N, C-alpha and C positions, 0 to 999 in steps of 0.2 A: 367622301372616303374618310376613314377613321383609323389611321394607323397609328397614331401617338395615343397612349393609355390615359385614360383619365385618371388626373391626381387628385385623390379623395381628401382634400383640405377640408378641414373641420370634422371629420369623423372619426371612428375609433381607429380606422385603417392609417391613418397618417401617422408616418413615422414607425409603421409595424414593418418588422422585418417579414419579407417574403421569401427568406431562403428556404430550399428544400434541402432535406438530407437524404443522402445516399442512402440506398438500399445496404443492408450489413454486407450481404452476400457471402459465397462460400469462401472458405480460405484460399487465398490466392499467392500464386508466386509465378514469377514467369516460366515459360519453358526453358529448358537450357540454349536452344537456338536463340530465343529471344533476348535473354540474359547476356548472351555474348554479344549480340547485335548493339544493344543499349550500351554494354561496356566499352565497345569500340566508339560508339559517337561520344561517350563520356571523356574518352581519352584525347579528344580533340581539345579539349578545354583545359585549363591549368585546374590542379586538384582543386583549389578553393571554390571554383566556379561550375563543378560539376552539377549544379543545379540547374545549369544553362540548357541539360537535355530532358526538361521536365516536359516540352510539348512532345518530343519524339517518345519519352516513356509512357505518357498518357495514350498515344496513337497506339504502341505496342499491347497496352491493356485492352484497348478497344479492338485491334485485330485479333488478340487471343479469345476474347470472352465476349465482344460484341457492345458491350457499355461497362461504364464506370460503376464501382461498388466502393464502400467505404474500405472495404478488406484489400480491395486494390490500392487503393489510394495511401493505405498504411504500408503496402508493399513497396510501393513507388518512392515514399518518404524514405523509408530504410536504405533502398537502393541507393539513391542521391545524398543522403545523409543530411535531409532537411527535415522539416516537421509535417505532419499530415496536414495542417492547417494552410501551410506554403502551396501544398500541391492543390489542397480543395480551392485555394483562391484562385489559382490559375484555371483549375477544371471549371469553375462556376462561371467564369468570364467569359470563355470561347463556346460559342454555339455549336462547335463541331463535335464537341466530346457529349456523347448520350449519357444521360443520367439515370436511364432506365433501359431495359430491354426494347430493342425496335425490329421492326419486320426486314425481310430481305431485301425491299426496296423502300430506303427513306426518301421520301419527295421532300425536297427543301425548296419552297418557292420565295424567291428574293422579294422582299416588301420597301426594298429601300426606295428613294425618289425616282428615279426613273421608270423603275419596273411598277411602282405605285403609280404613276401617271400613265402608263401604258395599259394598266389593267390587272396588276397583279392580285388585287383584291377579288374581283371577279373569278380569277384562275382559280385561286384556294378555294373560293366558295364552289366551284365546279367540281374540284378535286374531291371536297369534301362530302358534296352530295352523292358523284358518284361512288364514292368507298363507303360512304355511311359513316364517316368519322367526324371528329372534332379537330382540330389542329392540335397536336401533341400526342394523339391516339394513334394504336395499333389496330389493324381490323383482327377478327377472331382467327383469321386462318395463319396469321402471322405474316403474312407476304408484304403488307404496306404499312409504313407509319408517315403520317403527314406532319410537317414541320414549316413554320416561316423562319425565314433566313436574313440577315443583313447582308448588306453590298456584296455581290458577287463580282462586279467589276466589268459587267458586259452589258452596259447602258446601252449601246448601239444594238443589240438584240434583245431588248426586254419585251415582255418579261421573261425571265429565265428561271428554268426549274433545275436544280441540281440534284443529282441521285446519289447516294451514298457516298457524300462528301467529295465525289471525285468527277462523275460523268455528267454531261450538258445536255439541256434541251432547251434551244431558244426559240424565241418569239412564239410562246405558248399563247393559246387563246382559251377563253373558256369554252369555246365550241369543240377545240379538237381535244380537250383533257380527256372526254369519255373514251376516245380512240386510244390515246396515249396510256391509259391505264390497260385497257384491253389489249394493245400491242405488247405492253410489258409483260402480261401474264403469258401471250401466246409466244414471244420471242426474246423475251428478257432485253439485256441493254442495248443489243443493236436495233431496237426498237426507238432508242432516242437519236435527236438530230445530229448531237455532238456539237462540240464548238467550232463554228465555220472556219477559225484561223486552221484547227487540226486538219478539217476536212478540205480545205484549199490546198493545204501543203501537200497533203496525200495525193490530190488529183494533179499536183505540180503547176 
């Protein structure tokens, strides 16, 4: 198992920044509706803590255009009255913010300890083989993006695949990944198992 990155001690990559700059992107402004929603969120904080809405602000960017761009980061900074560096610091820390355009379905395989021990690495390999993608890539049709994710907090149902930052597929196996992809193509999100807690609640 090799989930921990190799540390290139003693090479020219040691202490070299791996920061990836966002694409410039087209000029960005929130739609009137999203600007009003963000202003309402900001109003829940004291004026000097307006920046506390930065996560919500980034989600609204993603909702509007699918991924972050440098132009959008500048707009968020102006909206919240902070610097673009402040916004980028947050955006680069959290994996749920997409730094490049993604597919209709973003398959996010949890790779943290419980999922790793339950075979998440094989699940990722199986999805990668089925889709013809490496982790971080989007297929030519624009339907699928494959990512690895940190702990999703569903250790008793590992390995877990999250889709689009929201939808759940539990107990994935290398053997059922091919069917999962085919079912998503055919049926969309209803193909996912869902979170067992939500399923059991619906069933009463």
